[in-house]
C-alpha positions as CSV (number, residue, x, y, z in Angstrom):
1,X,-79.2,73.0,25.9
2,X,-78.1,75.2,23.0
3,X,-79.5,75.4,19.6
4,X,-76.8,75.5,16.9
5,X,-77.2,77.5,13.7
6,X,-75.9,76.2,10.4
7,X,-72.4,77.4,9.6
8,X,-72.3,81.0,8.2
9,X,-69.3,82.4,6.5
10,X,-70.9,85.9,6.0
11,X,-68.6,87.4,8.6
12,X,-65.6,85.9,6.8
13,X,-66.9,87.5,3.5
14,X,-66.9,84.0,1.9
15,X,-69.8,83.5,-0.5
16,X,-70.7,81.8,-3.7
17,X,-70.2,85.2,-5.4
18,X,-66.6,85.5,-4.2
19,X,-64.4,83.5,-6.6
20,X,-61.5,83.5,-4.2
21,X,-63.6,81.3,-1.9
22,X,-63.6,78.6,-4.6
23,X,-66.7,76.8,-3.2
24,X,-68.7,74.6,-5.5
25,X,-72.5,74.9,-5.6
26,X,-74.5,71.9,-4.3
27,X,-74.6,69.0,-6.7
28,X,-77.9,68.1,-8.4
29,X,-79.5,65.1,-6.8
30,X,-79.1,61.8,-8.6
31,X,-82.1,60.4,-10.3
32,X,-82.8,56.8,-9.4
33,X,-83.8,54.4,-12.2
34,X,-87.1,52.8,-11.9
35,X,-87.3,49.0,-12.5
36,X,-88.6,48.4,-16.0
37,X,-87.0,51.5,-17.6
38,X,-85.6,50.9,-21.1
39,X,-82.4,52.7,-20.3
40,X,-79.3,50.5,-20.0
41,X,-78.4,49.4,-16.5
42,X,-75.6,51.5,-15.0
43,X,-73.0,50.0,-12.7
44,X,-73.7,51.3,-9.2
45,X,-70.8,53.2,-7.7
46,X,-69.4,51.4,-4.7
47,X,-69.8,53.3,-1.5
48,X,-66.4,54.2,0.0
49,X,-65.8,55.5,3.5
50,X,-64.1,58.9,3.7
51,X,-60.4,59.1,4.1
52,X,-58.9,60.4,7.3
53,X,-56.0,62.9,7.2
54,X,-54.5,63.9,10.5
55,X,-53.5,67.6,10.8
56,X,-50.7,68.2,13.3
57,X,-51.0,71.5,15.2
58,X,-49.2,72.8,18.2
59,X,-51.4,73.3,21.3
60,X,-51.5,77.0,20.7
61,X,-52.4,76.6,17.0
62,X,-55.2,74.1,18.0
63,X,-56.6,76.5,20.6
64,X,-56.6,79.4,18.1
65,X,-58.2,77.3,15.3
66,X,-60.8,75.9,17.7
67,X,-61.7,79.3,19.0
68,X,-61.9,80.8,15.5
69,X,-64.2,78.0,14.3
70,X,-66.4,78.4,17.4
71,X,-66.6,82.1,16.9
72,X,-68.0,81.6,13.4
73,X,-70.2,78.6,14.5
74,X,-68.5,76.1,12.1
75,X,-66.2,73.1,12.3
76,X,-62.4,72.9,11.9
77,X,-63.1,70.5,9.0
78,X,-65.1,73.1,7.1
79,X,-62.4,75.8,7.8
80,X,-59.7,73.5,6.5
81,X,-61.6,72.7,3.3
82,X,-62.5,76.3,2.6
83,X,-58.9,77.4,3.3
84,X,-57.4,74.6,1.0
85,X,-59.8,75.6,-1.8
86,X,-58.7,79.3,-1.4
87,X,-55.1,78.3,-1.8
88,X,-55.9,76.1,-4.8
89,X,-57.8,79.0,-6.4
90,X,-54.9,81.4,-5.9
91,X,-52.8,78.9,-7.9
92,X,-55.3,78.6,-10.7
93,X,-56.5,75.2,-9.6
94,X,-60.1,74.0,-9.3
95,X,-61.6,73.4,-5.8
96,X,-61.6,69.9,-4.3
97,X,-64.2,67.7,-6.0
98,X,-67.5,67.6,-4.2
99,X,-66.8,70.6,-2.0
100,X,-70.0,72.4,-0.9
101,X,-71.0,74.5,2.0
102,X,-74.0,73.4,4.1
């Protein structure tokens, strides 16, 4: 049984200090209202399931991407998000909302 380390992008030179990575810091935790507070009741956000977007790759592309992700002990999902944020940053756009590294 193997123990898996959390993803590390150090070898990719992606860090919070690198603006080209365009990674948002973790969001502050939401503060729950206690019953009896004098603050007005806020409408609770409806929990929505995440959207699924298929990415079509050739077999060779899939093998290369899978091996690359495994080499850096991360997921294809995380690599796609980081890559998309880097493309957005190069065009002067903000990163995807809610993007954070683990």
